[in-house]
Each structure stands twice: as C-alpha cells, then as structure tokens.
N, C-alpha and C positions, 0 to 999 in steps of 0.2 A: 569433367566434375568428379572432382574425389570422395571418394567414398567417409565417412565417419573412424576415427581409430577405434580399435577395441576397445570396450569399455572398461574402467577401470572399477572396482569397488569401492565406492567412498566410507571410510572407516567410520564414519557420524550416521551417515543412514544403515551402517550394517548395526551400527550400536544401540541404535531405535530396534531395528528388526530382532534383537538378542536381550531388549528390553522387553519386548512383547511375549517373547518364548517362553519367559518366568511365569507367564500369567494366561498363556493359550498354548495350543500346538501353532507351529510355524514351521513349514516341510515344503522342499520342495517341489514345483508342480510338473517340473518335467528334468531332464539328465540337465546339470549347471556343466558346461563344459569349459575345459581353458581354452586361448586363444591357440595353440598346437596340440588341442585335440586329445588332454589329460582330461579324464572321467572325474570330477572333483568330489560330484556327488550324484546319486541316483533318484531316480524319480522317488517320492515317497520320503526321502531323508530328513531328518529335522534339522531343521536349522538353530541351533545355538551354542551358548559362548565356546562349545568343543571344537566348532567348526571356523571359528571367527579369524585366525592367523591363515587357517590352508584358503580360505577364499581371499584373502586381502594380497597373498603373496604372487597370485595369477591374474593375469588379463583375461577376459571371458569372451566367446564370441557371442553371447547374448547379453544382455542388459541384465545385471541378478532382480531387478525391480521384477522383470518381464515372467520369474523364475519359482517366484517365492508366493506360496499361499496360506494364509491369515485364515485358519479353521475358528468357528465359533468370531467371524467378524463384522464388521457393521453392516446392518442392514438400510435397505434404501426404505423399508416398512419402517426404521425408527427415525426417521428423518421428519418425517408428520407431527406425530405427537412435539418431535423436538421445536417444529416450525409453531405450532400450536402456541406452543409455552414462550416462542421468543415474541409471538403476538400480543398474549396475554401481559409480559414484559415491558413491550414497546407499543403504545397504541400507536403513534406515528408509525412504523414498520407495519403494521397491519393495514391503517389507512392506503399509505402508498401501495403497497400491494393487493389490492382491493380490485376486483375488476368484475365486471357483469358479465364477459362474455366466453370467461373462462375460468374452470377450476381455480378453487383458491391454490395459493400458492404451496402450502404445505401437500396438498395432494399432489398437486403436481411432484414436489421431492419426492414424495412418499413411492412412485411410478417410476423412478429414473432406473434405467437399464445400467448395472453394474458389470465390467467385466472380472474376473478373476485377480487381474493383475491391479485394476484398479480400484476394486473391495479392498485387495490387503493394501495397497496403498495407503485407501483410507482410513481405515484399520490402525495404521503405524502412526498416521499422525493427529488418527482422536487421542491415542495416549500422550503425546506429546503436547507438554503445556495446557494438561486440563481440559477446559471450558474451549480451548480454541475452534474443538468443532461448531459450536453455537455462533462464532464467529462467523468460520465459513457458511455457516444453513443461514443464518442475517445475509449474508454477501449473497449468497446463490439465489435466495426469493427478492431480494432487490435487483439483479441482473434479470430474471427472470421476468418482474415487474416491468422496468423499463423497455426493457424488447419489446413488450407485448403493446407497449404505446407507443415507441416508437418504431418497429418492425412489424405492425398487425398483420395477421394472417400467418405468418412463418413460423407453426407452432414446433416444426425439428429445431430449427435454427433456436428460439425459446429454450428449447431444454437442452440442447449444446450448450447455451450460456449460463444455464442454470448447472449443468453437472462442472462447465469450467469455473464458476463462483466456490464450488465443494471445494476444487483441486486449485484454488489460487495461489497459497500459502506453500504447498507441499515442496517446494525448495528449499524450506528454510530447514529440512529433517536434514540437506548436506551441507550444513554450514556449524560450525566449531559451537558447541552450545554455550560456550561462555561468553558469547556474545550476544544471545539471545535472550538472556535470562532476562526478564520485566527489569527496568530500573536502573543496568549497568549502562555506566558513561562509556558514552563512545567516542574515540577522535576518529579524523578522517581514515587514518588505517583500518580501524577497526568494521568504521561505517561502510566502507568500503566489500567487507565481508558480507555483511546484512544486507546491502545494496544489489546483491548479486541474485537473490533468493529467486527473481525472476524468470533472470539467463538458465539459472539451473531447471526451475520446475520446469522451462519450454525445452530442454535437452532430453528428460524424464520425461515427457507425455508425449512428444513428438510422433514415435514410433512404436507408443503402447498401444496395446491391442484394448482394445476399450474407450480410447483418448482420440491421439491425433492429431493433424495440424494445426486446424481449424481451434482447438481448445488449446492445444500449445498458445498459439499465435497470441490469444485473448491474455491465458497468463502471462507470455512474455509481457501486454502491454500495461499491466493494471497499477502503475504506479506512474503509466505516463502523463502527459496533460497534450491539450490542444494547442497550446502555446509554448510549446518546447522544455517547458523548465519541470519535466518530472523527469524519471529516471527509471530503468536503469540506461538507457538509450538517449534520451532529450531527442526522442523524434515529435514531430510537431505538422500540424496542417492535415493534407492528406496523405500523408505517412503513418497517421495513426487510423490503423481500421477500425469502422464503427463497431466491431465485435469489443475491441479490445477501448475503445472510448465507455461504451455501456458498463462493463468490468471495471474500468476505472472510475465511473460513477457511483458504482455499486459499491464497491470497497471505502473510497470516500466517504458516503452518507452513513454506513454501518457503522462506520468509523468516529463520527460525528452522533448519532442516537446510540451508542455504546457509552460514550465518554463525556456526552453534554449534556447539560439541564435543558438548553432549550437548543438542539439540535436545527431549527430549522430555522430560527432567530442566527446562528452560527451560519449558517448555510447561506443564506441569504448575504449576510456580512460580505462573508467572505466571495459572494459571485460579486458581490458591489464593490468591493474594494481593486479584486484582483480579475474582473472578466475576460471572460477568451479562455479559459482553463477546461471548460466544458461547450461541446455544440449548444447552438439558443435550444435545440430539438428537446436536449436529452434536460438544460434544467428547467425547459417549460414543461417538461413531463415532471418532472419534478414536482414544482410548486403547484401544477394543476392537482397531483394526484395525492398531496399534502395536504388540501383543503378538506380532503374527509377526516381529516381529525379534529373532534370535537373533543379532547380531554382538556381539563382547563391547563391555562397556561401557568408557568412558578409564578409565583408571588412577586416576589423578590430576587437577586443574587445573593448567594452565601458569604461572597466577598465585601468588605466595607467598603463603601464608594471612595472611601479616602484613601484605599491603598492604591487609587489609579493617580494617584500626583506623581509620585515619585516614577511609574511607569512611563505615567505620557512624559517625562522630565526625563527620562532615559532613551526616551525614541525620539525627541527631540536633540537630543545631544547625540547621536548616530547617526542623525540626516546632517544636522550641521557638521559635522566631522568627514561625511560623504561630500558637500558641499565644498569644504576646502580640499578637499583630495580629488577633485574632478581635474584639475590640470595634470597633476601627477597620473588618472588613470589614461585622460587622453594622449599622455606624451607615449604610456607603454602602452597604448592601442596601436598607437602610429608605426612604433619601431617594433611590433611582435612578429614575429613569424605565426604562420596561418593557425596552427590549434593553438597559440598560446593566445590571438586576437579572438578568435572566437569564444572561447571563454572567460577572458577580460569584457567581450563587448555583451557576452550574455548577462554576464554579472551586472554589469552598467543600467542594461535595459531594465533588467528586475528592481536594483535601486530607483531608477526615474521613474517606475511604477508603483514603487512605495512612498515614494516621497511624494508622486500625484494623490495618490488614494490617501495618504494623512492629511495632506493639504483640503483635502474636499470633505474631509470630518470637520473643520474649521478649530481642532485643537493645536494648530499652529498660531493661531493668534490669537486667542484666551490666555491669558493667564491662567494656568492649572488649578491654583487654591480658589481662583473666582468661578471657573466653572462647574467644580465639584460643588461650591458654597451654592451657586444657583439651582444646579438640579437637585443638592439635597433639599432645597425649600421649597421647589414644584414636588417634591414627595410622587413623583411619576415614577413607579417602578419600571414600565415596559422602556423609561428613557433610559434611567439609570442601567438598566439589564444591557441595553444596547450598548452603550457606554464601554461598558467592559468587557463588551465581548468583541467590539470594537478595538480596544487596545488590547485585548490578548490573541487577536486577529494577527495585527500589527505587530506583536512581540514574534511570535510562531511565524510571520514570515521573514524575520530577520534571522532567525536564526535557519529558517528553512534554506536561503538563501547563502549561508555558509556553510551550512554543510551539501547543498548541492556542488556549490564552486569548490571547494575542496574536493569531493569525492570526482569531478572532471579534469582538476588542475592534476591529482596523481596519477590519471593516466597520461601526466606530461614528464618532458626530462626534468630532472630534481633543479635542475636552472630553473626553469621556466615556470614548475610548481611554486617554486620558492616566492616568485613575482605574488601570486594568489595569495599565498600566505600574508607577506606583509601587507596587499590593500587588507586583508583582513584585521592585522593586529592596526592598521590606519585608524579602520571602520570600528573598532572596539577602545581606540585611544591608549593601545598599549603602545602605539608609535606616534612621532610628531606628523600631522597631516599635510604639513608643506612640504617643498619641494623636490 
C-alpha cells in the first residue's frame, strides 16, 4: 500500500484563509515545513497575504489545514442559539428533531468537541458565502435526529454524524469560487468541479485530528443515493454505508426545508415518483417524525395553476422523444465498451423510471388544458399544490438526469462522451430522434 503524496497547498482554500485573516488573527499552530525540510513558518507566525506565495511554492510535510489556528473562531456554544433560531424559522425542522429520550438537538450541537484544526476549518467555512453555517447546522441536527431514530442507543455515533453534518460541505472551500456563486450557470465541465467537493472534503478530513475516517466517509457519501444515481461515485445498495445514507438524507431534507413552501409534500412526491433513493427505515423515520409538525399547511401555491400546462407539455415532449430514441439507445448499448455501456444503461434505467413515474400521475393520458380546468373548478388547494409539486419534481429529475449523465460521461474518452452528448441533444429536441 502506497502512502499519499506530499500535500500541496490548495490556492482557493488558502485565499479563504487569507480572507479570514483580515478580520481575526490566523496563525501557524505548529511549524509549517516543506517536503524537503525547509521551515516555511514557525509556530505562532501570522498566515496572511504576505506568506501566500511562499506557501504555494512548496509541498508540505503535513496538510496546511492541520497547521492552521484561527483565534476567536466559532465556538460550539454558538451552535445552540443558531439551532434554536432555525427551529423558530422552520417548524418542520423542530418537529423532526424532537425526541423524548435525548437532549434537544441544539443542546447537543452546543456540546460538540472541536479540535483546533476542525474549529479553524469551520470558522473559515463560516466566513464563506455568509449564512452557509445555518445550512450546515440544520443538516447536523437532521443527521442527529435521523441517527437517533435509525440507530437508537448509539450516542457517540449520533454525535459523530452531527459533526459530519457541520463539516459536510467544507470541500467547497477548495473549488474555484467562480463555480460556487449562487445562480451561476454550469455546463458539464464546470459541474465536475462542483461535484468533486465530497471527494475533496473526504481527503481533507480523513486524517485531520478531531475528524477522522468515519466522518470523512459520511462526508464522501452525502450526495449519493441508494439506487446508485447520486454523485460523485454513483455507489449503490450495500456499498453505501448507513452513515452516508443518514447524512445524505439529512442534506436532502434540509435543502427541501430551506427552498420549498411545502417541504413534506415535496419529499412525499419525490419518494413516490422515484422510490429507492433512501432506505425504507430512513423514509419511515422522516415521515413519522414529521407528524409532530402541527404548523398550518400552505393554503395555496404562489405559481398560477395555468402555468402547469406548458410545463406538462414539455415533459410529454421529452418522454416522446425518448420513446423514439429508444432503438438508437439500445443499438449504442449493444455496441459500447463497458464504460460507456454502464453510463448509457444507467441513463436508460433512470429515463424508464421517470417515464413510469409520469404515467403513474395520469398526466400523460389527459389533455393538460382540461385537467387544469377540472382542478381549478374543484378549488382544492391541496390537489393544486400536489400537481405543481409533481410537475416541478419531474422537471428537476430530467435536469438531474442530464447533469449526472454528463458528469459520468465526462470521465470517458472524448468519442464515448460525445455519444452521451448526442443522446442528451436528441432528448432536448436539438437533433432528430430517429436513426
């Protein structure tokens, strides 16, 4: 077994460190020594813009992250009030995290033990994109809550998963910031950079004092799915550890809570349309815990019901192009080498699941105008919200299919990647679907 190569200093991470140094002291927690024994900084030296080029010129004996100390950094005690504020903002989050046999989730976060490297890394992350620490605290509390329900009695494991939740996105610090700005359109090449953040986070945390292999593994898997259609590695079934499943479900659920007016409706629709992304015990734990949320449901969706018509037509058109392209897909699967065949087969299976999910809604056998008119006459706000949620979820799944397929195809030789690009173009109507 070969050892890891000497660590290089990531310029994006270092720039975040330097940014923090403008508002609070950042110093070397120990001597920082190059691979060939040159002492670059002595313990206690300030790490700021003046030493940037010196650090970037050398490979180091130890990762820079393990040698950085941010004074006046984030303290675990601050996680408690942050968690309570999130509870006040999101009643569903509070309901899911409630448990009669354990201290409250904010209380547990406030008692987490942070090593100097972990505390410094979290402090640097907290300065990045403003309120991201709120997101990580929400993920941490949900991971803690799910672990308590799925793994009862394993208190140390619960706390480990809570800390993994706080750290799950630190890999973003190592990615070019131009790809991380909210709202930035990303093509396949750019998305590959973003999608690498779980891998980067795992490498950073694996040997870090106060983190370690279990936390690193959970972070690595926090965007994976049990059915194999997650990223960065597309692991599935037994290859996806329970810790990774819990953190992935927590991250997914927190994203819904933050972005959806009706998060449990969205979660229910997603699990019904594309089952198997999370284990039954996790989805049942979420559903059972959410029953404690007694906040009033949203009375109506802000998007006009009539806007569903062109969106349904768009989904129908994509799936019709898929039906016509099926012989082309089968032909290329039969002729492809193993790498391309695996990507094409994964895409085909996902398309078939989306097609089945769409058919199960009944939207493909009704005239969209007549369906919308019928729903409008019923004046049933719950049905209208569910329709808009279903349409939105199916649209998202088609975008996700394109993104994940191109991410995987990007690892193939150029000629094979071009086959996947052609399939996407056919499905989007940019090429003829026959032949």
